[in-house]
C-alpha positions as CSV (number, residue, x, y, z in Angstrom):
1,X,-93.1,222.9,207.7
2,X,-89.6,222.3,205.7
3,X,-87.8,219.0,205.9
4,X,-84.9,219.1,208.3
5,X,-81.4,218.3,206.5
6,X,-80.0,215.7,208.9
7,X,-76.8,215.0,206.6
8,X,-73.4,215.5,207.6
9,X,-72.3,219.3,208.1
10,X,-70.8,220.8,205.0
11,X,-69.4,224.7,204.8
12,X,-67.5,226.8,202.9
13,X,-64.9,229.3,204.0
14,X,-63.9,231.1,201.2
15,X,-66.4,233.5,199.7
16,X,-67.0,237.3,198.2
17,X,-67.6,238.9,201.6
18,X,-64.7,236.7,203.3
19,X,-63.5,237.4,207.1
20,X,-60.8,235.2,206.6
21,X,-58.0,237.3,204.6
22,X,-56.2,235.7,201.7
23,X,-53.2,234.1,203.0
24,X,-54.1,233.5,206.6
25,X,-53.3,230.5,208.3
26,X,-56.2,227.6,208.8
27,X,-55.9,228.1,212.5
28,X,-56.6,231.7,211.9
29,X,-59.9,231.3,210.2
30,X,-63.0,232.9,211.9
31,X,-65.9,232.3,209.3
32,X,-67.6,230.1,206.6
33,X,-71.1,229.8,205.5
34,X,-72.9,226.4,206.1
35,X,-73.9,224.5,203.1
36,X,-75.8,221.5,204.6
37,X,-76.6,220.0,207.7
38,X,-76.2,221.4,211.3
39,X,-73.1,222.9,213.3
40,X,-73.1,222.5,216.9
41,X,-70.4,224.8,219.1
42,X,-67.9,222.7,220.3
43,X,-68.4,219.7,218.2
44,X,-65.3,218.1,216.7
45,X,-66.1,216.8,212.9
46,X,-63.8,215.7,210.2
47,X,-63.1,218.1,207.0
48,X,-62.9,215.9,203.6
49,X,-63.0,216.5,200.2
50,X,-64.4,213.3,198.0
51,X,-65.2,214.8,195.1
52,X,-63.0,213.3,191.8
53,X,-60.4,210.9,191.4
54,X,-58.3,211.8,194.2
55,X,-59.3,211.1,198.0
56,X,-57.7,212.9,200.6
57,X,-57.4,211.7,204.4
58,X,-59.8,213.1,206.7
59,X,-58.5,216.2,209.0
60,X,-60.7,217.4,212.5
61,X,-61.9,220.8,212.9
62,X,-63.5,222.0,216.1
63,X,-65.9,224.5,216.1
64,X,-65.0,226.5,219.0
65,X,-68.0,229.2,218.9
66,X,-70.7,230.2,216.3
67,X,-72.4,233.3,215.8
68,X,-74.4,235.6,214.0
69,X,-73.9,239.2,213.9
70,X,-73.4,239.7,217.5
71,X,-75.2,236.7,218.5
72,X,-74.1,233.5,220.1
73,X,-75.5,230.3,219.1
74,X,-75.3,227.0,220.3
75,X,-76.3,225.4,216.4
76,X,-76.4,227.0,213.4
77,X,-78.2,225.5,209.9
78,X,-77.8,226.9,206.4
79,X,-79.6,229.9,204.9
80,X,-79.9,233.2,206.5
81,X,-78.2,235.0,203.4
């Protein structure tokens, strides 16, 4: 059994098969891929960048819903692609 990754959720919202069109406003983003951790519907998580010399203030993102294809999910984990 693989160990569970309990670290903070880390997601990427830009990739080659992107549902988020170029120039879309952040409020209109509709998809992404989970890199680490677990994302839960209804959670409110800080979005932050901590690499390099620059530090950014966190902004908060709310996960309104989660889907895999046409299936509604309560939570999602990395993998599946």
